[in-house]
VOGU-3710 file (C-alpha; in Angstrom, 3 decimals, decimal comma):
1> xxxxxxxxxx> 3,865/16,887/9,700  5,322/17,896/13,041  5,296/21,607/13,843  8,596/23,432/14,193  7,614/24,563/17,658  7,216/20,948/18,757  10,634/19,999/17,380  12,272/22,901/19,179  10,632/22,095/22,479  11,704/18,465/22,183
11> xxxxxxxxxx> 15,276/19,524/22,736  14,577/21,449/25,937  11,458/19,907/27,416  10,730/16,412/26,177  7,437/15,931/27,928  6,327/19,521/28,425  4,979/19,966/24,938  3,528/23,398/24,335  -0,053/22,740/23,366  -1,483/26,155/24,128
21> xxxxxxxxxx> -3,569/27,699/21,370  -1,747/30,200/19,198  -2,756/33,861/19,570  -4,139/35,464/16,448  -2,012/38,473/15,577  -2,733/40,821/12,717  0,560/40,536/10,884  1,169/41,581/7,304  3,940/38,971/7,155  1,495/36,133/7,817
31> xxxxxxxxxx> 0,444/34,204/4,726  -3,123/32,945/5,248  -2,611/30,401/2,453  0,303/28,770/4,269  -0,622/28,625/7,956  2,138/27,809/10,453  -0,270/25,918/12,708  -1,561/22,588/11,453  -5,303/21,987/11,294  -6,616/19,160/13,449
41> xxxxxxxxxx> -7,399/17,079/10,368  -3,618/16,948/9,785  -2,647/16,409/13,403  -4,904/13,414/14,012  -3,489/11,220/11,211  0,071/12,299/12,043  -0,365/11,047/15,596  -2,005/7,816/14,476  0,825/7,144/12,022  3,446/7,741/14,710
51> xxxxxxxxxx> 1,794/5,283/17,102  1,533/2,650/14,376  5,183/3,058/13,367  6,442/2,627/16,938  4,087/-0,152/18,067  4,307/-2,056/14,786  8,057/-1,602/14,393  10,694/-1,548/17,113  8,280/-2,183/19,988  6,835/-5,136/18,067
61> xxxxxxxxxx> 10,343/-6,561/17,730  11,187/-5,786/21,359  8,017/-7,484/22,602  8,515/-10,379/20,203  11,946/-11,081/21,664  10,861/-10,575/25,287  7,806/-12,822/24,787  10,072/-15,348/23,065  8,475/-15,362/19,664  11,894/-14,623/18,247
71> xxxxxxxxxx> 15,545/-14,957/19,093  18,681/-14,287/17,044  19,996/-16,439/14,176  23,610/-17,346/13,517  25,404/-14,224/12,309  22,631/-11,891/13,456  23,740/-9,139/15,812  21,303/-6,234/15,671  19,054/-7,460/18,494  21,360/-9,897/20,284
81> xxxxxxxxxx> 21,820/-7,560/23,258  18,031/-7,334/23,621  17,824/-11,128/23,672  20,336/-11,108/26,552  18,351/-8,428/28,448  21,071/-5,849/27,819  18,745/-2,887/27,210  19,972/0,459/28,497  18,624/3,937/29,153  19,732/5,016/25,672
91> xxxxxxxxxx> 18,165/2,164/23,690  14,807/3,840/23,033  15,836/7,449/23,695  16,979/10,440/21,666  15,465/12,294/18,761  13,821/9,636/16,638  13,692/7,235/19,580  10,477/5,492/20,450  9,991/7,190/23,835  10,409/10,613/22,233
101> xxxxxxxxxx> 8,241/9,744/19,253  5,306/8,765/21,422  5,485/11,710/23,826  6,732/14,574/21,646  5,138/13,205/18,486  1,938/11,216/18,818  0,731/12,392/22,222  1,557/16,001/21,378  -0,533/15,700/18,208  -3,501/14,207/20,058
111> xxxxxxxxxx> -3,285/16,882/22,734  -3,143/19,554/20,034  -6,358/18,177/18,512  -8,006/18,295/21,937  -6,807/21,835/22,670  -7,799/23,232/19,281  -10,919/21,161/18,723  -12,606/21,657/22,086  -13,396/25,401/21,712  -14,510/24,720/18,129
121> xxxxxxxxxx> -16,933/21,969/19,214  -15,060/19,447/17,059  -16,179/16,747/19,437  -15,847/13,838/17,052  -12,130/14,350/16,464  -11,574/15,371/20,082  -13,190/12,114/21,215  -11,062/10,034/18,861  -7,925/11,828/20,095  -8,760/11,031/23,709
131> xxxxxxxxxx> -9,157/7,352/22,836  -5,840/7,410/20,949  -4,228/9,224/23,869  -5,430/6,546/26,317  -4,095/3,790/24,076  -0,703/5,468/23,724  -0,304/6,098/27,434  -1,211/2,430/27,912  1,751/1,373/25,777  4,116/3,625/27,718
141> xxxxxxxxxx> 2,990/2,735/31,226  3,021/-0,999/30,511  6,675/-0,676/29,503  7,901/1,884/32,040  5,480/1,783/34,981  5,144/5,239/36,577  5,218/7,918/33,866  4,400/11,615/33,386  0,661/11,751/32,795  -1,433/14,363/34,599
151> xxxxxxxxxx> 1,099/17,199/34,095  2,535/16,005/30,768  2,014/17,797/27,447  1,574/21,248/28,976  4,808/23,261/28,957  2,930/26,435/29,895  2,603/24,977/33,387  5,742/22,859/33,712  8,581/21,381/31,693  9,328/18,887/34,456
161> xxxxxxxxxx> 5,995/17,099/34,922  5,535/14,834/37,901  5,622/11,071/37,572  2,183/9,637/38,252  1,947/6,178/39,780  0,903/3,470/37,362  -2,238/2,968/39,429  -3,194/6,607/38,841  -2,242/6,403/35,156  -4,566/3,448/34,709
171> xxxxxxxxxx> -7,394/5,346/36,362  -6,626/8,301/34,111  -6,711/6,148/30,995  -10,133/4,840/31,938  -11,307/8,434/32,433  -9,925/9,419/29,024  -11,853/6,596/27,371  -15,063/7,648/29,124  -14,499/11,253/28,050  -13,827/10,152/24,479
181> xxxxxxxxxx> -17,073/8,201/24,354  -19,001/11,135/25,855  -17,489/13,545/23,323  -18,455/11,305/20,411  -21,978/11,005/21,831  -22,423/14,779/21,389  -22,483/14,178/17,614  -20,949/17,542/16,847  -18,109/18,652/14,609  -16,664/17,270/11,422
191> xxxxxxxxxx> -16,564/13,580/10,663  -12,844/12,956/10,212  -13,262/10,753/7,129  -9,865/10,180/5,537  -8,197/12,154/8,334  -8,933/9,097/10,473  -6,363/6,540/9,335  -7,873/3,775/11,445  -11,596/3,614/10,589  -11,983/6,497/8,093
201> xxxxxxxxxx> -15,019/7,481/10,116  -17,181/9,480/7,716  -20,549/8,887/9,357  -22,121/7,820/12,639  -21,524/4,147/11,860  -17,816/4,900/11,643  -17,892/6,792/14,930  -19,674/3,834/16,549  -16,573/1,780/15,775  -14,546/4,139/17,921
211> xxxxxxxxxx> -17,009/3,735/20,784  -16,778/-0,055/20,546  -12,982/0,224/20,477  -13,060/2,385/23,605  -15,166/-0,259/25,389  -12,738/-2,968/24,319  -9,743/-0,964/25,531  -11,501/-0,446/28,858  -11,870/-4,212/29,137  -8,175/-4,705/28,340
221> xxxxxxxxxx> -7,126/-2,147/30,934  -9,378/-3,607/33,643  -8,135/-7,136/33,020  -4,551/-5,907/33,287  -5,339/-5,343/36,973  -6,539/-8,909/37,535  -3,592/-9,871/39,735  -2,859/-6,609/41,535  -6,436/-5,471/42,261  -9,014/-8,086/41,271
231> xxxxxxxxxx> -11,785/-6,262/43,131  -11,293/-3,102/41,079  -10,978/-5,159/37,908  -14,203/-7,077/38,601  -16,172/-3,984/39,614  -14,992/-2,062/36,566  -15,807/-4,887/34,166  -19,275/-5,410/35,652  -19,999/-1,695/35,302  -18,696/-1,771/31,725
241> xxxxxxxxxx> -20,985/-4,657/30,794  -23,930/-3,024/32,548  -23,501/0,171/30,532  -22,144/-1,164/27,236  -23,646/-4,643/27,044  -21,846/-6,492/24,258  -20,823/-3,294/22,473  -17,263/-4,451/21,910  -15,166/-4,667/18,773  -16,881/-6,615/15,993
251> xxxxxxxxxx> -15,505/-8,778/13,194  -13,842/-6,571/10,617  -13,179/-3,809/13,163  -9,628/-4,575/14,261  -7,826/-1,470/15,478  -5,224/-1,335/12,735  -3,295/1,063/10,537  -3,125/0,443/6,795  0,237/0,354/5,026  1,330/0,432/1,399
261> xxxxxxxxxx> 3,952/-0,879/-1,006  5,745/2,353/-1,885  8,905/3,472/-0,102  8,355/4,524/3,531  4,689/3,467/3,504  5,431/-0,197/4,176  4,645/-2,109/7,346  7,296/-1,030/9,891  8,219/-4,636/10,761  8,863/-5,250/7,072
271> xxxxxxxxxx> 10,881/-2,014/6,937  13,003/-3,024/9,923  13,716/-6,416/8,387  14,405/-4,844/4,982  17,086/-2,600/6,480  18,537/-5,299/8,739  17,608/-8,733/7,343  18,518/-12,064/8,916  18,393/-10,725/12,475  15,348/-12,613/13,790
281> xxxxxxxxxx> 14,597/-16,311/13,973  11,927/-18,404/15,675  12,237/-19,111/19,391  11,991/-22,591/20,845  9,331/-21,289/23,244  6,674/-20,614/20,634  7,953/-23,302/18,298  7,498/-26,032/20,893  3,986/-24,886/21,769  2,868/-24,876/18,162
291> xxxxxxxxxx> 4,584/-28,107/17,196  3,042/-30,017/20,113  -0,446/-28,988/18,971  0,202/-29,409/15,251  -0,737/-25,766/14,788  -1,727/-25,081/11,141  -0,255/-21,548/11,379  3,329/-22,885/11,544  3,990/-22,540/7,762  2,693/-18,961/7,897
301> xxxxxxxxxx> 4,587/-17,936/11,012  7,952/-19,456/10,061  10,065/-20,218/7,027  11,301/-23,715/6,290  14,781/-23,652/7,829  16,840/-24,803/4,840  14,451/-24,244/1,915  16,199/-27,173/0,287  14,133/-30,268/0,875  10,621/-31,190/-0,235
311> xxxxxxxxxx> 9,402/-31,546/3,346  9,131/-28,513/5,583  11,723/-28,451/8,346  11,289/-25,958/11,156  14,303/-25,348/13,368  13,774/-23,356/16,557  16,432/-21,800/18,793  16,474/-21,184/22,563  16,635/-17,496/23,447  20,064/-16,222/24,411
321> xxxxxxxxxx> 21,943/-18,852/22,406  25,314/-17,566/21,194  25,864/-17,206/17,460  28,414/-20,012/17,293  26,059/-22,412/19,097  23,126/-21,634/16,792  22,354/-23,982/13,913  23,434/-22,800/10,483  19,876/-22,869/9,178  16,989/-21,845/11,424
331> xxxxxxxxxx> 13,436/-20,703/10,796  13,111/-17,001/10,058  9,746/-15,219/10,442  7,420/-16,308/7,636  6,944/-14,603/4,298  3,671/-13,185/5,627  5,806/-10,811/7,701  9,121/-10,338/5,861  8,331/-11,197/2,251  11,496/-11,775/0,229
341> xxxxxxxxxx> 13,866/-9,926/2,546  16,139/-12,723/3,739  19,029/-14,885/2,650  19,510/-18,491/3,598  22,944/-19,697/2,624  23,125/-19,463/-1,152  19,379/-18,946/-1,451  17,962/-15,432/-1,257  14,355/-14,502/-0,831  14,174/-13,183/-4,367
351> xxxxxxxxxx> 15,419/-16,409/-5,946  12,959/-18,927/-7,348  14,334/-21,570/-4,974  13,008/-19,640/-1,977  9,404/-20,197/-2,974  8,627/-16,568/-2,091  7,283/-14,362/-4,872  7,282/-10,630/-5,508  3,549/-10,726/-4,803  4,309/-12,228/-1,387
361> xxxxxxxxxx> 6,754/-9,407/-0,749  4,209/-6,745/-1,681  1,627/-8,396/0,542  4,078/-8,292/3,483  4,807/-4,622/2,824  1,118/-3,744/2,858  0,159/-5,722/5,976  -1,567/-3,417/8,450  -0,082/-2,626/11,838  -2,451/-4,328/14,268
371> xxxxxxxxxx> -2,773/-2,195/17,388  -5,583/-4,346/18,744  -6,987/-7,339/16,900  -10,600/-8,476/16,835  -9,442/-11,856/18,095  -7,880/-10,164/21,129  -11,284/-8,664/21,913  -12,802/-12,149/21,894  -10,071/-13,516/24,161  -10,586/-10,621/26,589
381> xxxxxxxxxx> -14,296/-11,303/26,740  -13,629/-15,019/27,250  -11,330/-14,288/30,172  -13,768/-11,859/31,774  -16,542/-14,432/31,422  -14,605/-17,377/32,824  -13,588/-15,264/35,815  -17,276/-14,537/36,422  -16,694/-10,796/36,189  -19,186/-9,814/33,480
391> xxxxxxxxxx> -22,277/-9,804/35,674  -24,144/-11,679/32,954  -24,504/-15,239/31,727  -24,814/-14,102/28,117  -21,065/-14,418/27,509  -20,052/-18,045/26,853  -16,265/-18,354/27,373  -15,988/-21,616/25,412  -17,752/-20,074/22,410  -15,680/-16,892/22,590
401> xxxxxxxxxx> -12,470/-18,945/22,851  -13,422/-20,957/19,772  -14,370/-17,821/17,829  -11,098/-16,125/18,781  -8,918/-19,024/17,640  -10,910/-19,281/14,410  -10,549/-15,540/13,802  -6,779/-15,859/14,143  -6,701/-18,744/11,666  -8,774/-16,687/9,255
411> xxxxxxxxxx> -6,416/-13,727/9,534  -3,499/-15,918/8,513  -5,385/-17,712/5,754  -5,429/-21,208/7,216  -8,222/-23,642/8,006  -8,893/-24,370/11,662  -9,704/-28,009/10,855  -9,723/-30,193/13,968  -7,305/-27,933/15,841  -9,881/-26,958/18,463
421> xxxxxxxxxx> -10,424/-30,611/19,413  -6,775/-31,472/19,963  -5,807/-32,392/23,529  -3,721/-29,300/24,319  -6,252/-26,954/22,694  -9,732/-28,344/23,412  -11,238/-25,839/25,849  -13,441/-28,410/27,557  -10,388/-30,505/28,472  -8,269/-27,722/29,950
431> xxxxxxxxxx> -8,189/-27,635/33,749  -6,793/-24,096/33,791  -9,131/-22,107/31,575  -7,229/-18,840/32,042  -4,003/-20,498/30,911  -5,748/-21,914/27,845  -7,163/-18,503/26,873  -3,908/-16,608/27,413  -1,830/-19,236/25,604  -4,054/-19,056/22,544
441> xxxxxxxxxx> -3,999/-15,255/22,707  -0,203/-15,432/22,826  -0,161/-17,566/19,686  -2,633/-15,261/17,930  -0,575/-12,127/18,620  2,580/-13,511/17,007  4,104/-10,972/14,640  1,192/-8,574/15,158  1,718/-6,976/18,545  4,725/-8,252/20,448
451> xxxxxxxxxx> 4,541/-5,646/23,177  1,005/-6,709/24,119  2,079/-10,342/24,190  4,916/-9,459/26,582  2,562/-7,468/28,828  0,116/-10,355/29,035  2,889/-12,851/29,747  4,145/-10,667/32,597  0,601/-10,307/33,960  -0,339/-13,994/33,880
461> xxxxxxxxxx> 2,891/-15,963/33,614  1,549/-17,733/30,509  3,115/-19,248/28,613  6,113/-20,176/30,751  9,306/-18,687/29,325  12,879/-19,923/29,546  15,654/-17,745/30,927  17,935/-16,858/27,983  21,004/-19,063/27,780  23,173/-15,961/27,940
471> xxxxxxxxxx> 21,831/-13,020/29,955  23,225/-10,133/31,983  20,586/-10,238/34,728  21,845/-13,156/36,759  19,206/-15,509/35,428  16,303/-13,181/36,202  13,659/-12,144/33,676  13,492/-8,591/32,388  10,334/-6,947/33,746  10,350/-3,393/32,397
481> xxxxxxxxxx> 12,207/-0,929/30,215  14,724/1,330/31,958  13,899/5,023/32,126  15,493/6,925/29,257  18,518/9,210/29,534  16,666/12,350/28,505  14,337/11,988/31,473  17,067/10,960/33,905  19,028/14,074/32,966  16,240/16,660/32,700
491> xxxxxxxxxx> 13,375/15,748/34,980  14,252/15,577/38,697  10,767/14,221/39,464  11,865/10,857/38,107  13,461/10,133/41,482  9,986/9,853/43,051  9,487/6,543/41,218  12,150/4,850/43,335  13,429/3,102/40,196  17,216/3,253/39,829
501> xxxxxxxxxx> 18,735/4,168/36,449  19,104/1,077/34,310  16,702/-1,027/36,395  15,005/-3,654/34,224  14,163/-6,143/36,980  11,640/-4,324/39,182  8,127/-5,299/38,034  5,611/-2,623/37,115  2,714/-2,158/39,536  0,265/-4,593/37,937
511> xxx> 2,888/-7,362/37,561  2,671/-9,189/40,895  3,506/-12,771/39,829
//
């Protein structure tokens, strides 16, 4: 659905997307039945789909490896360099690369909706696009730090936009969310309906979901500043609660993108594994945490390592382990995520011996991309409450913690049982409440949103990770993605960031631990 003009500009000005409105010329060669400029009800879903494909696919895998959900099995090579922190300026660059797809694809589409919809008073779709734009910039800045923001997406003014500091980007994202809410409050313009691939907002109730999402994103963004600027974080959260009350994401309102079972409509994590199976296996980091607590999600998250014995055997691997030092049989991601797309010695996922059915495979294909889960909203509220930043006593962190864990169990189809009373889980017995909340959030995000899990681990230090056995960083943790080649080569303003090409060790602004 991308316009030809956008594709052409990608080659010469990656971030300076031309979003100016087209002039209306009286031209006998123009076919009014086949317009060359896409209507906003086509641009909005195109942008949403692009975000879901990137965040749910390669960035989910990247974050999953960095957060030590996954490492690499014996014989797997596709992501081994990532596991060793060997990520370069070309890894996520180029046409079809994730950096390009978010800037020249998704963000360009959202900006186009804003540019075209504003003079037409299409405030509902303009508001949604501003919320989507804030979310997408959030993904980029959390990975790269300083990024083009205030001058991006406007090639009429510049094709070499300045790099805004991450502090300014975060302020800008908050402003975008406020603008989006204000636009929706005008109650003007078309309801997007099926053009909205997140909530299919066809009435005011649907639009209210977007407002609650915006509030929840504001809470996420404020809490991201908890270590670098706790005063700003606290003040912002108190103001949010004062204006929005408890108007946050509700049960059944997860910010997610639906997928299908037909070719190229499947969940992007399933697609990645389908094309390159047997390249991910469970990390010792998450495996140890879950085993110690007897977590009932283990059979959903991981496959039995050998598939050959009546009892389930889960084999976890330290990150950075070489192929030859990895056990022959280890625990791949569970069928919930990859369906039948694996082989384990002589047993393939499609064989009866695997215990994985065609129905399981179709269910994995159709799993939604979860951009922000309802359970994350509960964990955010629990953290804000336990920090004393809500300005109200109405939020009970213990109750929110319990509801969040239960919501995660429900998502994965398991019973919570006595899990919440176990020594390492029972909220009342934890001396470090923040650690307890973040650890359970980490477990809940497994397979859903790896990049968010990595961001939260960098912010809080929870859970503790292990330096990969083999790494190229001298035993130091990777803290960011390196700036991409296309920017290093074309935008001289990148030098103002002070980040050297290839740098993956300098923390982003909010990462002060």
